[in-house]
VEXGUPA-744090 format. One record per atom (N, C-alpha, C): residue in one letter; x, y, z. Coordinates in steps of 0.02 Angstrom, whole numbers, padded with zeros to 5 digits, always signed. Example, Ala and Ser with C-alpha at 12.3 -4.5 7.8 and 13.67 -1.06 7.14 Angstrom:
REM VEXGUPA-744090
a+00660-00284+00390 a+00615-00225+00390 a+00660-00165+00390 s+00642-00112+00354 s+00684-00053+00357 s+00645+00002+00394 
This chain:
REM VEXGUPA-744090
m+07437+05004-02025 m+07452+04934-02036 m+07500+04910-01982 a+07488+04851-01953 a+07532+04822-01903 a+07595+04795-01938 v+07648+04786-01898 v+07710+04759-01925 v+07699+04691-01957 a+07660+04648-01924 a+07647+04581-01951 a+07613+04584-02019 a+07563+04629-02025 a+07528+04635-02089 a+07574+04662-02143 a+07618+04709-02125 a+07666+04736-02173 a+07713+04681-02196 r+07737+04641-02149 r+07782+04586-02166 r+07749+04537-02214 r+07688+04518-02199 r+07654+04470-02243 r+07644+04498-02313 a+07625+04561-02317 a+07614+04591-02383 a+07678+04595-02424 v+07733+04616-02391 v+07797+04623-02426 v+07822+04555-02449 m+07820+04506-02404 m+07848+04441-02421 m+07805+04404-02471 r+07741+04412-02468 r+07697+04380-02517 r+07709+04408-02587 e+07717+04474-02591 e+07730+04504-02657 e+07795+04478-02686 a+07848+04474-02645 a+07912+04450-02670 a+07908+04376-02689 l+07874+04336-02648 l+07867+04265-02663 l+07827+04255-02728 d+07775+04294-02737 d+07736+04289-02799 d+07779+04304-02860 q+07824+04352-02853 q+07870+04368-02909 q+07915+04309-02925 v+07940+04276-02873 v+07982+04217-02884 v+07943+04161-02919 l+07885+04145-02891 l+07846+04089-02917 l+07823+04102-02989 a+07806+04165-03004 a+07782+04181-03071 a+07837+04172-03124 n+07900+04177-03103 n+07954+04174-03152 n+07990+04106-03154 i+07969+04059-03112 i+08001+03993-03114 i+07986+03956-03180 p+07924+03953-03205 p+07913+03916-03267 p+07955+03943-03326 g+07958+04009-03333 g+07998+04038-03387 g+08072+04024-03378 t+08095+04024-03315 t+08165+04009-03301 t+08181+03937-03320 l+08137+03892-03302 l+08148+03821-03319 l+08147+03810-03394 a+08105+03847-03430 a+08103+03839-03503 a+08167+03864-03534 g+08197+03917-03506 g+08262+03940-03528 g+08264+03977-03593 r+08207+03999-03618 r+08207+04032-03684 r+08218+04107-03679 d+08198+04138-03624 d+08204+04210-03616 d+08241+04225-03551 p+08302+04254-03554 p+08341+04267-03493 p+08306+04314-03444 e+08257+04352-03467 e+08224+04399-03422 e+08187+04363-03365 y+08163+04302-03378 y+08130+04265-03324 y+08179+04251-03267 l+08239+04230-03284 l+08289+04217-03232 l+08307+04281-03196 h+08314+04335-03233 h+08330+04399-03201 h+08277+04418-03150 q+08213+04412-03169 q+08159+04430-03124 q+08154+04382-03066 l+08169+04318-03077 l+08171+04271-03021 l+08224+04291-02971 r+08283+04312-02995 r+08336+04333-02950 r+08317+04396-02912 v+08283+04442-02946 v+08259+04502-02911 v+08211+04483-02855 g+08165+04437-02870 g+08118+04415-02819 g+08152+04381-02760 t+08202+04339-02773 t+08236+04306-02717 t+08276+04356-02676 r+08306+04406-02709 r+08342+04458-02671 r+08293+04498-02628 r+08235+04512-02654 r+08185+04549-02615 r+08162+04508-02555 l+08154+04443-02564 l+08135+04400-02508 l+08190+04399-02455 r+08252+04394-02476 r+08307+04395-02427 r+08310+04462-02391 a+08298+04516-02428 a+08297+04582-02396 a+08240+04587-02346 a+08182+04558-02363 a+08125+04560-02317 a+08140+04520-02254 l+08174+04464-02261 l+08194+04426-02202 l+08238+04468-02156 r+08282+04507-02186 r+08326+04550-02146 r+08286+04607-02113 v+08242+04638-02151 v+08203+04695-02125 v+08159+04673-02066 f+08127+04615-02074 f+08078+04594-02023 f+08106+04541-01976 r+08172+04537-01971 r+08203+04490-01926 r+08179+04503-01854 g+08165+04448-01820 g+08140+04454-01751 g+08064+04453-01746 t+08029+04460-01802 t+07956+04457-01801 t+07931+04390-01826 m+07977+04344-01844 m+07958+04278-01872 m+07989+04223-01830 r+07960+04164-01836 r+07990+04106-01803 r+08059+04094-01833 r+08108+04090-01789 r+08178+04085-01812 r+08189+04023-01854 k+08157+03968-01836 k+08165+03906-01874 k+08141+03915-01946 d+08082+03945-01954 d+08055+03957-02021 d+08099+04005-02060 e+08122+04057-02026 e+08164+04107-02058 e+08228+04076-02086 r+08260+04034-02045 r+08322+04001-02067 r+08310+03954-02125 a+08253+03918-02123 a+08238+03871-02177 a+08229+03907-02244 l+08192+03962-02243 l+08182+04000-02304 l+08248+04030-02328 l+08288+04055-02283 l+08352+04085-02302 l+08397+04033-02335 r+08399+03972-02308 r+08439+03919-02340 r+08415+03906-02411 t+08350+03904-02420 t+08323+03892-02487 t+08343+03948-02535 l+08336+04010-02512 l+08353+04067-02555 l+08427+04068-02571 r+08469+04048-02525 r+08541+04045-02539 r+08557+03992-02591 k+08523+03935-02588 k+08533+03883-02638 k+08516+03910-02708 i+08459+03944-02712 i+08439+03972-02777 i+08488+04025-02800 a+08511+04067-02755 a+08559+04120-02774 a+08624+04089-02798 e+08649+04038-02765 e+08712+04008-02784 e+08707+03974-02852 a+08649+03946-02868 a+08641+03913-02933 a+08622+03961-02988 s+08585+04013-02971 s+08561+04059-03023 s+08614+04110-03043 g+08661+04126-02998 g+08712+04176-03014 g+08753+04157-03075 p+08783+04097-03077 p+08822+04077-03137 p+08779+04075-03200 a+08718+04051-03194 a+08674+04049-03253 a+08662+04119-03280 r+08649+04166-03235 r+08637+04234-03256 r+08700+04265-03286 d+08758+04252-03256 d+08821+04279-03284 d+08833+04255-03355 w+08820+04191-03367 w+08830+04165-03435 w+08777+04193-03482 d+08715+04202-03459 d+08663+04232-03501 d+08684+04301-03526 v+08711+04341-03480 v+08729+04410-03497 v+08791+04413-03541 n+08841+04371-03525 n+08906+04381-03556 n+08924+04334-03613 a+08892+04276-03616 a+08910+04229-03670 a+08904+04260-03740 p+08850+04297-03755 p+08845+04325-03822 p+08896+04379-03837 r+08928+04407-03786 r+08976+04462-03795 r+09048+04438-03802 l+09060+04374-03790 l+09128+04348-03791 l+09154+04342-03862 p+09220+04339-03871 p+09249+04328-03938 p+09220+04265-03970 v+09213+04266-04035 v+09183+04210-04072 v+09217+04144-04057 s+09283+04146-04049 s+09321+04084-04038 s+09303+04051-03971 l+09273+04088-03925 l+09257+04060-03859 l+09183+04044-03850 r+09142+04059-03899 r+09070+04055-03889 r+09045+03983-03884 i+09076+03936-03918 i+09054+03866-03913 i+09063+03840-03842 e+09122+03852-03813 e+09134+03831-03745 e+09090+03870-03696 a+09080+03935-03710 a+09037+03975-03666 a+08965+03948-03668 a+08941+03930-03727 a+08874+03903-03733 a+08867+03837-03694 r+08920+03796-03696 r+08918+03733-03659 r+08913+03746-03584 r+08953+03793-03560 r+08952+03809-03488 r+08885+03842-03468 r+08858+03879-03514 r+08793+03910-03500 r+08740+03856-03492 r+08740+03806-03536 r+08691+03752-03531 r+08700+03713-03466 a+08763+03702-03448 a+08777+03665-03385 a+08752+03705-03325 a+08762+03771-03326 a+08739+03813-03270 a+08663+03812-03264 h+08629+03814-03321 h+08556+03812-03320 h+08531+03743-03298 a+08566+03691-03318 a+08546+03623-03296 a+08551+03618-03220 q+08605+03645-03192 q+08613+03643-03119 q+08559+03684-03085 l+08541+03741-03114 l+08488+03783-03085 l+08422+03745-03086 r+08407+03711-03140 r+08344+03673-03143 r+08343+03619-03090 r+08400+03586-03078 r+08402+03535-03026 r+08388+03565-02958 v+08417+03623-02945 v+08407+03655-02880 v+08334+03675-02871 i+08305+03706-02922 i+08235+03728-02917 i+08190+03669-02906 g+08207+03612-02935 g+08166+03552-02927 g+08168+03522-02858 t+08215+03543-02816 t+08223+03513-02750 t+08200+03558-02693 v+08183+03620-02706 v+08167+03667-02652 v+08092+03677-02646 q+08071+03698-02588 q+08001+03715-02575 q+07998+03790-02560 l+07959+03825-02600 l+07960+03898-02595 l+07892+03929-02581 w+07843+03889-02566 w+07777+03918-02560 w+07755+03931-02487 i+07798+03915-02440 i+07781+03925-02370 i+07822+03983-02341 l+07787+04034-02316 l+07820+04091-02285 l+07826+04080-02210 p+07875+04111-02177 p+07884+04102-02105 p+07822+04126-02066 h+07808+04090-02012 h+07755+04111-01967 h+07781+04167-01921 g+07736+04210-01900 g+07754+04263-01854 g+07760+04236-01783 v+07790+04276-01741 v+07796+04258-01670 v+07752+04305-01630 a+07727+04279-01574 a+07683+04319-01531 a+07724+04371-01493 g+07690+04423-01471 g+07723+04474-01432 g+07706+04543-01456 a+07713+04591-01411 a+07697+04661-01428 a+07747+04687-01479 r+07723+04727-01526 r+07765+04758-01577 r+07756+04833-01575 p+07808+04871-01592 p+07799+04943-01596 p+07754+04961-01654 a+07730+05023-01655 a+07693+05047-01712 a+07736+05040-01774 v+07704+05031-01832 v+07742+05016-01892 v+07788+05073-01911 d+07769+05136-01897 d+07814+05191-01914 d+07876+05191-01870 v+07868+05173-01806 v+07926+05168-01761 v+07972+05112-01783 f+07942+05054-01799 f+07981+04997-01823 f+08018+05016-01887 a+07982+05046-01935 a+08012+05064-01999 a+08069+05114-01991 r+08059+05162-01947 r+08111+05213-01937 r+08175+05182-01910 e+08169+05136-01863 e+08228+05103-01835 e+08264+05062-01888 v+08227+05025-01928 v+08257+04983-01980 v+08293+05026-02032 l+08259+05077-02057 l+08287+05119-02109 l+08348+05157-02084 e+08344+05182-02023 e+08401+05218-01995 e+08463+05173-01991 s+08453+05111-01969 s+08509+05065-01963 s+08539+05048-02031 l+08497+05033-02080 l+08522+05015-02146 l+08555+05075-02180 d+08528+05134-02170 d+08557+05195-02199 d+08626+05208-02169 r+08630+05202-02104 r+08694+05214-02070 r+08748+05165-02095 k+08730+05102-02104 k+08778+05052-02127 k+08800+05066-02199 a+08752+05087-02242 a+08770+05102-02311 a+08816+05162-02316 v+08800+05214-02278 v+08841+05275-02280 v+08911+05259-02254 r+08916+05221-02200 r+08981+05204-02172 r+09022+05163-02223 k+08990+05118-02259 k+09025+05076-02307 k+09053+05118-02365 g+09019+05172-02382 g+09041+05211-02440 g+09086+05269-02424 q+09093+05288-02361 q+09135+05345-02344 q+09209+05330-02358 g+09241+05374-02396 g+09311+05366-02412 g+09327+05309-02458 i+09277+05283-02494 i+09287+05225-02537 i+09332+05242-02596 d+09373+05194-02615 d+09411+05198-02677 d+09369+05166-02732 w+09341+05208-02775 w+09293+05185-02825 w+09325+05138-02876 n+09390+05135-02880 n+09423+05091-02928 n+09429+05019-02903 r+09413+05008-02840 r+09420+04940-02812 r+09353+04903-02817 a+09353+04851-02859 a+09291+04815-02875 a+09260+04783-02813 a+09302+04754-02769 a+09274+04720-02711 a+09239+04769-02665 r+09267+04829-02657 r+09236+04881-02615 r+09170+04904-02646 r+09171+04912-02712 r+09109+04933-02746 r+09054+04880-02737 h+09073+04818-02742 h+09024+04764-02736 h+08993+04763-02666 a+09036+04770-02615 a+09011+04771-02546 a+08963+04829-02534 l+08980+04888-02562 l+08936+04946-02555 l+08871+04934-02593 r+08874+04903-02651 r+08815+04890-02691 r+08765+04847-02651 i+08789+04798-02614 i+08745+04756-02574 i+08710+04798-02520 r+08748+04842-02487 r+08718+04884-02435 r+08665+04931-02464 l+08680+04959-02521 l+08632+05005-02552 l+08569+04968-02574 r+08578+04908-02599 r+08520+04869-02620 r+08475+04853-02561 r+08504+04835-02505 r+08464+04821-02445 r+08425+04883-02423 l+08458+04940-02426 l+08424+05002-02406 l+08368+05019-02455 r+08381+05012-02519 r+08329+05029-02568 r+08268+04984-02560 y+08278+04919-02552 y+08221+04875-02544 y+08183+04892-02480 a+08219+04907-02426 a+08185+04926-02364 a+08144+04990-02373 c+08172+05037-02410 c+08134+05099-02424 c+08069+05082-02461 e+08074+05039-02510 e+08014+05020-02549 e+07965+04981-02506 f+07990+04938-02462 f+07946+04899-02419 f+07909+04943-02369 l+07943+04993-02341 l+07919+05028-02281 l+07896+05099-02292 r+07901+05126-02352 r+07883+05196-02360 r+07809+05208-02348 g+07768+05155-02354 g+07697+05163-02338 g+07684+05180-02266 a+07734+05170-02222 a+07725+05188-02152 a+07729+05263-02140 f+07747+05301-02193 f+07755+05374-02186 f+07714+05409-02240 p+07648+05405-02235 p+07606+05437-02286 p+07618+05512-02290 g+07619+05536-02351 g+07632+05607-02361 g+07705+05625-02367 r+07750+05579-02351 r+07822+05592-02358 r+07844+05569-02428 d+07887+05608-02459 d+07911+05592-02527 d+07974+05550-02523 s+07968+05486-02537 s+08025+05441-02536 s+08062+05439-02603 e+08034+05470-02654 e+08061+05461-02721 e+08132+05488-02730 p+08150+05548-02703 p+08218+05571-02713 p+08271+05522-02687 l+08260+05493-02629 l+08308+05446-02602 l+08309+05381-02643 v+08251+05355-02659 v+08248+05293-02698 v+08279+05303-02767 r+08266+05361-02797 r+08295+05375-02863 r+08371+05379-02859 s+08397+05411-02807 s+08470+05416-02801 s+08501+05348-02789 l+08467+05305-02752 l+08491+05237-02741 l+08491+05198-02806 k+08438+05206-02845 k+08435+05169-02909 k+08490+05192-02957 q+08503+05257-02959 q+08557+05281-03003 q+08624+05252-02983 l+08638+05251-02918 l+08701+05222-02894 l+08703+05147-02910 q+08648+05112-02898 q+08646+05041-02912 q+08656+05026-02986 d+08628+05067-03029 d+08636+05056-03101 d+08710+05061-03121 l+08744+05112-03096 l+08815+05120-03111 l+08856+05061-03084 l+08844+05045-03021 l+08881+04991-02989 l+08864+04924-03021 g+08802+04915-03041 g+08782+04853-03073 g+08815+04842-03140 e+08821+04895-03179 e+08854+04888-03244 e+08929+04873-03234 l+08959+04905-03185 l+09029+04890-03170 l+09036+04818-03145 n+08988+04794-03107 n+08991+04725-03083 n+08985+04676-03141 d+08943+04692-03190 d+08938+04649-03249 d+09004+04646-03287 m+09040+04701-03289 m+09105+04702-03322 m+09155+04657-03284 e+09151+04659-03218 e+09195+04616-03178 e+09177+04542-03190 a+09113+04527-03195 a+09091+04459-03209 a+09116+04436-03277 a+09111+04480-03327 a+09135+04462-03394 a+09210+04448-03393 r+09247+04489-03355 r+09319+04479-03349 r+09334+04411-03317 r+09296+04394-03265 r+09307+04330-03231 r+09292+04271-03277 l+09238+04274-03314 l+09221+04220-03359 l+09272+04212-03415 l+09297+04269-03438 l+09348+04266-03491 l+09412+04233-03465 r+09430+04248-03403 r+09488+04215-03373 r+09477+04140-03367 e+09415+04120-03348 e+09400+04049-03342 e+09408+04014-03409 l+09384+04045-03462 l+09386+04014-03528 l+09457+04011-03556 r+09495+04062-03544 r+09563+04066-03572 r+09616+04039-03526 g+09598+04029-03463 g+09646+04003-03415 g+09702+04052-03400 k+09687+04117-03404 k+09738+04167-03391 k+09719+04208-03330 r+09769+04229-03293 r+09757+04269-03234 r+09766+04344-03246 a+09799+04362-03300 a+09814+04432-03312 a+09749+04473-03320 r+09749+04532-03293 r+09692+04577-03297 r+09704+04628-03353 r+09652+04640-03390 r+09656+04693-03440 r+09643+04761-03407 p+09676+04813-03431 p+09663+04880-03402 p+09591+04901-03417 p+09563+04944-03375 p+09494+04967-03386 p+09486+05002-03454 g+09430+04987-03486 g+09416+05019-03550 g+09383+05087-03541 p+09368+05122-03596 p+09338+05189-03591 p+09271+05189-03555 r+09229+05140-03569 r+09164+05138-03537 r+09170+05128-03461 e+09215+05084-03441 e+09225+05072-03369 e+09252+05135-03335 r+09300+05168-03366 r+09327+05230-03337 r+09273+05283-03331 k+09229+05287-03381 k+09175+05335-03379 k+09127+05321-03321 l+09109+05258-03312 l+09064+05240-03258 l+09094+05256-03190 v+09157+05240-03181 v+09191+05255-03117 v+09192+05330-03104 s+09203+05369-03157 s+09205+05442-03149 s+09138+05471-03128 l+09083+05436-03142 l+09016+05460-03125 l+08996+05443-03053 l+09033+05398-03022 l+09013+05374-02955 l+09017+05428-02900 p+09069+05469-02896 p+09070+05518-02842 p+09010+05565-02841 a+08989+05588-02900 a+08931+05633-02902 a+08867+05595-02883 a+08861+05533-02905 a+08802+05493-02887 a+08800+05480-02812 w+08859+05470-02783 w+08862+05460-02710 w+08841+05523-02673 r+08862+05581-02696 r+08842+05644-02664 r+08766+05653-02668 r+08737+05637-02726 r+08664+05643-02731 r+08629+05598-02681 f+08656+05539-02671 f+08626+05493-02622 f+08633+05521-02551 t+08692+05544-02533 t+08702+05566-02464 t+08661+05629-02448 w+08647+05669-02499 w+08609+05730-02487 w+08534+05722-02498 a+08512+05664-02521 a+08440+05653-02531 a+08405+05653-02463 p+08347+05685-02458 p+08310+05686-02394 p+08292+05615-02371 r+08301+05603-02307 r+08280+05539-02277 r+08207+05547-02256 f+08162+05515-02292 f+08091+05529-02284 f+08064+05505-02217 w+08100+05464-02182 w+08076+05439-02117 w+08094+05486-02059 k+08135+05537-02072 k+08155+05582-02018 k+08101+05633-02004 i+08101+05658-01943 i+08048+05703-01920 i+08076+05774-01915 g+08047+05820-01954 g+08063+05890-01946 g+08125+05912-01984 v+08130+05977-01995 v+08184+06006-02033 v+08250+06000-01996 r+08250+06012-01930 r+08313+06010-01892 r+08344+05941-01894 a+08302+05889-01891 a+08328+05820-01895 a+08357+05808-01963 e+08326+05835-02016 e+08352+05825-02084 e+08419+05861-02092 l+08425+05921-02066 l+08488+05957-02071 l+08543+05920-02032 f+08526+05892-01975 f+08574+05854-01936 f+08598+05794-01976 q+08551+05759-02009 q+08570+05701-02049 q+08617+05720-02105 r+08604+05775-02138 r+08647+05796-02194 r+08717+05812-02169 e+08721+05844-02112 e+08787+05860-02085 e+08825+05796-02066 k+08788+05748-02039 k+08819+05686-02016 k+08849+05646-02073 i+08817+05647-02132 i+08840+05606-02187 i+08871+05647-02243 r+08895+05706-02226 r+08926+05747-02277 r+08985+05710-02308 p+08988+05706-02377 p+09042+05667-02409 p+09109+05701-02401 
């Protein structure tokens, strides 16, 4: 498959996921539609990053602006969806009001954007898809590993920044693993998902803390609870599993051993 064909297939799949979940999101009855819409928009943004340079820059920027608008409007709506039912009873009326306001803003944004046009490709010679994929994956992997080396797992901002890097790498692995038939990408993708699940739950806790401060007008932070401490304690082992997972795009045993030595935790 050529790079252009891979790009079209990846971006069309992500766009279809977004479009399929817009009606349910607008109806607002099931929060899963909004969650899946956000996953689709994140995948589209990741695809723009992976295939940067193979599309018309004007089209690429236009789509990115649209996706940012949706992300900025959908984030608060999703945070209230997840956390409003968990808040103390005394705060739920105000939380429900803010949740409705966030969803109203999201509906306005969705009503103003155009999401059915994908960027056009640019002319010019392209490397073979496996060469292209190897370069992209190596770059994203290097950035993720660098972001996580020596990290203080108790610092929420550092965890969030690492989570973004890992998400970009995971999506790229899913987009491009077809360029390496016969290679097993599952160990790496599984280790990324495990890390993302831990970091995602911790991020939800941070969001709940932020919303609670908004409602109560207090700046004081509560100490981490048992569940949060447990999740943080699981992160070092999950990180080691990720760093030692085989990189399926590498060639030969010696290259794999070199990679493991390079990213030793």
